[in-house]
N, C-alpha and C positions, 0 to 999 in steps of 0.2 A: 556034918552040920545037924544041929539038934531041930525039933519039929518047931520050937518057938523062933529059931534063927531064920529058918525058911520062910514062916509066916511073917515076920518083921520085914525080910527082903521083899516079899510079895507087897506088903502093905507100902514100902517106900517106893517101889517102881510104880504102884498104882497112883500115888500121890504125884509123882512126877508126870506120868502120862495124863492125868487129868489137867495139869497146868498146862502141859503142851496143847492139849485139845482146847482149852480155853483160848489160848494164845493165838492158834491157828484159826478159831472162829472169828475172832475179832479181826484179825488180818483178812480173812475172806470177806468179811463185811465191809471193810474199808476198801478192798481192792475189787471186788466183783463187778462193780459197775464198768471197769475198764475192759472186761471181757468182750464188749461189743465194739471195741475199738478194731479199725481195719489195718490194713498194711501201709501205714503212713510213714513219711519220711524215708529214712533208710531201710525200712522193712521190705519195700517193693523190690529195691535193688538187690539185697542180700537173700531173698527168699524167692519171690516170683520170678525175677529176671535171672536168677542162678540155675543154669541147667543142671548142675552137679547134683543138687538136692531132689530132683524131680523123679529120680528113678534109683532103685538099689542096685546098682551094678557094680562090678569090679573096676570097670573104667572110671566110674565116678567117685570111688573111694580112693582110687590112685590120684586123680585130680585134687580131691580134698587134701590129701595128705602131701602134695607136691606143689600145689599153687597157692597163691596168696588169698586172702579174705575176700577182697573185692574183686572177685573173678571177672575178668573181661571189662571191667567198668573203670576202675581207678588204680593207678600204679602207687600203691602205697608201701608195699612190702610187708603188711601187716599180716600176720600168720596166726590163724585161730581154727585149727583143724577141729577140735572137740566141739567147738561152737557151731561150725558148718555141719559136722556130722549129726548134731542134735536136730538141725533143720531137716536134714535127710530123714531121720527117724519121724519127725513130725509130717512131712510132706508124703513120703512114700510107704514108710512101714505102718504108721498109726492111721493113715489115710485121711488126714486133715486136709491135704491139697491146699486150695486158696481160700480155706475157711479159717478165719483167724482164732476163733474161739479156742481150739484144741492146742494152739500154740501158747495163749494166754494161760491156760491151765497147767501146761509144764513150766512156764515160768513161775507160777504160784506154787508149785510143788517144790521147785528148787529154793524159793524163798522160805517155804515151810520148813525145808531141810536145814536152811541156815538158821532160823529161828532156834531149833533145836540144838544145833551146834553151839550157838552163842549161849544158850542156857547151860549145856554141859561146860562150856568153857568158864561161865560164871561159877559154877559149882567148884571148879577147879582153882579159879583166881581167890574165892572168898572162902576156901575150906577150913581156914583157921579162925572164922568169924562165928559168932553165935547165930547170926542172921543170914548165914550163908545162902539159904534156899530162898529166901525173899529178896535178897540182893541179886542172885542169878535170875530170878523171875522179872525183877524190874529191868536188869541189863537186856534180857531176851525181848521184853515188852517194847523197850525203846527201839531196838534193832527192828522189830517186825513192824512198829507203827509210825517211826518217824518219817516225815515227809521228804527227807533227803534221799530215800531210796525209791520214791514214786517212779522215777523214769527207769530204773532198773528192772522193777517188777512188771510196770504197765507197757513199757516199749518191748516189742518182741526182740529186737536187737540187743536189749539191755540184758539179755541173757548171759553174755560174756561176762559182766559185771557178777552175776549170780553165781556162775561157776567159778570165778575168781574167789569169791566170798568162801565157798566150800573148801577151796584148797587152802586159803589163808587161815581160816579158823582151825582147820585139821592140822595144819603145820604147827600152829601155836599150842594146840592141844598135846600134840605128840611131844614137843620139846617140854611142856610142863610135866607130862607124865614120866618123862625119862629123868628130869631133874628131882622129881618126887621119890623115885625109886633109887636115885644115887647112881644113874647111869648116864651122865652127860653126853651131849653129841660129840663125836670125835671132832679134834680140831680141824681135820681136813674136810670135814663136811661143813663146818662154820665157815672156813675160807671159801669153799665154792659157793656157799648161799650167799656170802657177802659180795663176791664177784658177780654173781648174776644179779643181784640187787642193784648194783652200781650200773650194770649195763640197761637194766630196767629204766633208771633215771635218766640215762641218756637217750633212750628210746623214744621215737615219735608217739608211739602209742601210750594209752594212759596207764599210769603206775599200778592202779588196782589190777588192770587186766593182766599183768605180769606176775601176780603173786603165786599161781599155781607153777609157774616156771621156777621161781625160788623154791618152793615147796618140794620140787623134785630133788632138789639138792640136799634136803634135810632127812632126818631117820624115816624110814618107811618108804622113802622114795629113791633109796641108794641104787637099785637096780635100774631106775630110769636114767641114772648118770651116765650110762653108756649110750643113751639116745641123744645127741646133742643137736636138737632140732635148730638151736639158736646159732650154732656154728655152722650148721649147714646152710641156714638162710642168711647169714652174714650179721645178723643182729637179734636180740631177745624180742620175743613176741608173746602174746597173750594166748588165752585159751580159744 
């Protein structure tokens, strides 16, 4: 690669990085007043009253992987081990304990990651237009600041939706990249993904929380196809 090409690449990435920093700053300004919110509604049940997240032990990890989300409180068969494990990281590893500010910062970090993923997705969707960067920026700005995502970001247990957003946008981007390089997803993977999507619609849990489960059936998630949590638990569940 020539010196001019390397310099152009650096300038491009700096321009994208500055846009991301600006979006993150506006999003932080919009959500910063929520960092003072306590463990309201389901947060108390899912974090303060769930003994599995209070200590990083092998027993608690086993319970997180094998028990439902509402541990010893409500029998719903809702299975979200990744979300519960993130509470364990917050409470026991990061040392946030019963102090909610740290949990809100983790939620905002996930939201910031989703903003960046949506921006990259916009660049992929609008790659054949002259205004692709401006359209991608607008798309990411709507995602980052639209009030429809307020509960997911400000409510600590809304983290399940934020994690689902990571899986969903990552899945779409992988499919788009494969189609761009002329390597479409194998038919067997499409069938697996469609099958899981139908089970998600039939599940009692929210559809968005099922997206990562569908993502695992796509490219990049093929190794996870051997781990059938939904078959083990009897139905599809979220993160």
